[in-house]
C-alpha positions as a printed Julia matrix, in Angstrom:
278×3 Matrix{Float64}:
 142.16  -30.95  -33.53
 139.82  -33.02  -35.62
 139.46  -36.63  -34.61
 138.41  -39.02  -37.24
 135.93  -41.25  -35.46
 136.2   -43.88  -38.11
 139.96  -44.03  -37.61
 139.5   -44.4   -33.8
 137.04  -47.2   -34.27
 139.39  -48.85  -36.7
 142.17  -48.57  -34.11
 140.0   -50.0   -31.36
 138.95  -52.8   -33.65
 142.61  -53.4   -34.42
 143.5   -53.54  -30.76
 140.61  -55.76  -29.67
 140.24  -57.6   -32.95
 137.08  -59.67  -32.75
 136.3   -58.38  -29.2
 134.38  -55.4   -30.32
 131.32  -56.74  -28.54
 133.27  -56.26  -25.29
 132.79  -52.51  -25.58
 129.16  -52.8   -26.41
 128.11  -54.47  -23.06
 130.86  -53.02  -20.94
 128.51  -50.51  -19.41
 126.0   -53.23  -18.62
 128.68  -55.33  -16.98
 129.97  -52.43  -14.94
 126.42  -51.62  -13.95
 125.87  -55.24  -12.94
 129.11  -55.35  -10.97
 128.29  -52.08   -9.27
 124.84  -53.41   -8.39
 126.41  -56.62   -7.12
 128.87  -54.61   -5.05
 126.11  -52.45   -3.68
 123.83  -55.39   -2.94
 125.12  -55.85    0.65
 124.24  -52.25    1.27
 120.65  -52.63    0.21
 118.34  -52.31    3.23
 121.33  -51.4     5.38
 119.39  -48.68    7.16
 116.58  -51.06    8.02
 119.04  -53.69    9.2
 120.94  -51.19   11.34
 117.67  -50.02   12.85
 116.61  -53.62   13.54
 119.97  -54.41   15.15
 119.76  -51.33   17.32
 116.28  -52.31   18.44
 117.48  -55.85   19.14
 120.47  -54.64   21.13
 118.17  -52.44   23.16
 115.66  -55.26   23.63
 118.28  -57.37   25.46
 118.69  -55.05   28.46
 114.98  -54.35   28.43
 114.22  -58.08   28.51
 116.87  -58.62   31.19
 115.45  -55.81   33.27
 111.95  -57.13   32.72
 113.12  -60.62   33.68
 114.72  -59.32   36.83
 111.67  -57.3    37.66
 109.57  -60.39   37.01
 111.63  -62.3    39.56
 110.52  -59.73   42.14
 106.89  -60.6    41.55
 105.54  -62.27   44.68
 108.76  -61.58   46.59
 106.76  -60.69   49.68
 104.93  -64.01   49.48
 108.23  -65.86   49.0
 109.74  -64.17   52.05
 106.61  -64.9    54.08
 106.71  -68.58   53.1
 110.42  -68.79   53.86
 109.92  -67.27   57.3
 106.9   -69.52   57.91
 108.89  -72.67   57.13
 111.88  -71.38   59.09
 109.71  -70.99   62.19
 108.28  -74.52   62.01
 110.55  -75.8    64.82
 109.42  -72.92   67.06
 105.74  -73.63   66.39
 106.41  -77.32   67.03
 107.69  -76.5    70.53
 104.4   -74.75   71.28
 102.38  -77.66   69.85
 104.42  -80.19   71.81
 103.77  -78.31   75.04
 100.06  -78.14   74.25
  99.96  -81.9    73.82
 102.02  -82.39   76.95
  99.51  -80.32   78.91
  96.35  -81.81   77.4
  95.24  -78.61   75.66
  92.24  -79.2    73.4
  92.06  -82.85   74.35
  93.26  -85.38   76.91
  96.79  -86.54   77.65
  97.37  -89.84   79.42
 100.64  -89.76   81.32
 102.45  -92.89   82.44
 105.61  -92.58   84.52
 108.23  -95.33   84.45
 109.53  -97.39   86.1
 106.85  -96.84   88.75
 103.92  -97.16   86.3
 101.9   -94.38   87.94
  99.24  -93.05   85.56
  97.51  -89.66   85.33
  95.18  -87.7    83.07
  96.02  -84.13   82.07
  93.34  -81.78   80.74
  94.08  -78.14   79.97
  97.18  -78.02   82.2
  95.47  -79.72   85.14
  96.57  -83.12   86.48
  93.97  -85.69   87.54
  93.94  -89.22   88.82
  91.22  -91.63   87.74
  89.35  -93.44   90.5
  88.9   -96.46   88.21
  90.35  -97.45   84.82
  91.61  -95.26   82.01
  90.97  -96.31   78.41
  94.3   -95.49   76.78
  92.72  -95.44   73.32
  90.04  -92.85   74.09
  91.36  -91.29   77.3
  88.03  -92.04   78.99
  88.08  -92.52   82.77
  85.45  -95.05   83.85
  85.36  -93.52   87.33
  85.9   -90.03   88.68
  88.62  -87.63   87.68
  90.17  -86.36   90.9
  92.45  -83.3    90.86
  95.95  -84.34   91.82
  97.48  -82.25   94.56
 100.18  -83.61   96.87
  99.82  -82.27  100.38
 102.61  -80.79  102.45
 103.26  -81.67  106.06
 103.19  -78.81  108.55
 104.2   -78.63  112.18
 100.9   -80.04  113.43
 100.72  -83.77  114.11
  97.4   -84.1   112.22
  98.78  -82.44  109.12
 101.77  -84.74  109.21
  99.51  -87.8   109.28
  97.39  -86.44  106.38
 100.32  -85.3   104.28
 101.16  -87.05  101.04
 104.16  -89.31  100.72
 107.02  -87.12   99.53
 107.4   -89.36   96.51
 104.03  -88.02   95.26
 105.91  -84.84   94.35
 107.89  -86.77   91.76
 104.86  -86.7    89.42
 104.26  -82.95   89.23
 105.41  -81.4    85.97
 106.25  -77.84   87.05
 109.7   -77.43   88.53
 112.53  -74.97   88.93
 116.1   -75.72   89.94
 119.04  -73.56   90.97
 122.22  -75.12   92.24
 121.15  -77.91   94.59
 117.72  -76.44   95.35
 114.5   -77.31   93.59
 110.85  -76.17   93.68
 108.0   -78.48   92.66
 104.36  -77.59   92.0
 101.28  -78.83   90.16
 100.74  -75.35   88.68
 102.9   -72.8    86.91
 105.73  -71.43   89.01
 107.04  -67.91   89.35
 110.7   -67.97   90.26
 113.22  -65.57   91.75
 116.86  -66.46   92.19
 118.75  -64.1    94.51
 122.35  -64.88   95.39
 121.77  -68.41   94.11
 118.89  -68.86   96.55
 115.65  -69.93   94.88
 112.29  -68.41   95.82
 109.16  -69.86   94.21
 105.49  -68.93   94.04
 102.46  -69.73   91.89
  99.26  -68.09   90.78
  96.75  -70.34   92.55
  98.52  -70.6    95.93
  98.71  -74.36   95.64
 101.39  -76.09   97.73
 105.0   -75.88   96.63
 107.68  -78.29   97.77
 111.17  -76.85   98.12
 113.82  -79.49   98.52
 117.34  -80.3    97.43
 118.18  -81.88   94.11
 119.96  -84.7    95.89
 116.84  -85.47   97.91
 114.67  -85.33   94.77
 116.9   -87.87   93.07
 116.68  -90.19   96.03
 112.88  -89.91   96.02
 112.19  -90.06   92.31
 114.83  -92.14   90.53
 112.94  -95.33   91.41
 109.5   -94.11   90.25
 109.99  -91.53   87.5
 112.93  -91.82   85.17
 110.9   -91.32   82.0
 107.35  -90.44   81.02
 105.08  -91.55   78.19
 102.56  -89.03   76.9
  99.52  -90.1    74.86
  97.71  -87.06   73.49
  94.16  -87.62   72.2
  92.73  -84.47   70.57
  89.13  -83.39   70.95
  88.32  -82.29   67.41
  85.34  -80.23   68.57
  87.73  -78.09   70.64
  89.24  -75.34   68.47
  92.43  -75.32   70.56
  93.28  -78.96   69.82
  96.48  -80.01   68.07
  95.81  -81.66   64.71
  97.05  -85.26   64.6
  98.73  -86.17   62.35
 100.27  -82.72   62.08
 101.72  -81.07   58.99
 104.61  -79.74   61.04
 107.35  -82.35   60.71
 108.89  -81.25   64.01
 105.84  -82.25   66.05
 107.18  -85.23   67.98
 104.79  -88.13   67.46
 106.58  -91.47   67.63
 103.6   -93.41   66.32
 101.74  -93.34   63.01
  98.21  -93.68   64.34
  95.58  -91.1    63.59
  94.03  -89.06   66.39
  96.66  -90.02   68.96
 100.2   -88.76   69.42
 102.62  -90.77   71.56
 105.95  -89.37   72.71
 108.38  -89.86   75.58
 110.46  -87.58   77.77
 113.24  -88.3    80.21
 113.14  -86.81   83.69
 115.72  -84.07   83.17
 115.96  -83.29   86.87
 117.72  -86.59   87.38
 120.42  -85.62   84.9
 121.02  -81.89   85.44
 124.22  -81.0    87.24
 124.4   -78.72   90.24
 125.01  -75.12   89.26
 122.52  -75.14   86.39
 119.34  -73.13   86.44
 116.48  -75.16   85.01
 112.84  -74.15   84.88
 110.11  -76.43   83.55
 106.58  -75.02   83.47
 103.47  -77.11   83.32
 101.53  -74.23   81.72
């Protein structure tokens, strides 16, 4: 079959009339449309690779962030424990101030007004005046030790008034029995019977709680403590103290004032209560 190209062109021209130019740039237009259609695919591999890297970077960053939060975890735990134990350390510091450790504590008992000086767990009376600002005794510091009466007539005459035992700060109570001493007590309670001793063999008064209340309610219902630290003594308590639980009622520097009630007047029979001076 022989095709007459001229006839075909004439037919095409007849069909398209004046649109012959349409065939001339058809290829270009198709090429352009194909290119336009393929344009979104250009760089697709690079974009896929970038997206994969980005998707992987998220977990890596999250893991890194979580690992970063572990940095210094030991220090954080240590600080948390340190702050959590502040009340416990405050108890120790309060007892040191109460017992004149690393300084001097002036003790005033009310309503009797009897005054003492405590230095490193030891109780003293001052033979003259006590400067409550400095803790200085203008006379002699005399160790305070109430004396017990024995069976001898002489000892009874030289014994201390029983009310002197109201001012000692070491005590132990079980049921209606109580031990009092100027030094630390060792206590045994067997079948609700109290047995007391101490390390320095100083006198110990064993009496009933009812008798103690009769003796002491008029002279020692509460006690004021004024602790004045000796800054040259390494064992002193810093005043003011960074521990917010250290119980200073005043805002003066270099002196801490606090009060305590006489708990032995308020404890019920049947309780076991031990209060050590050191």
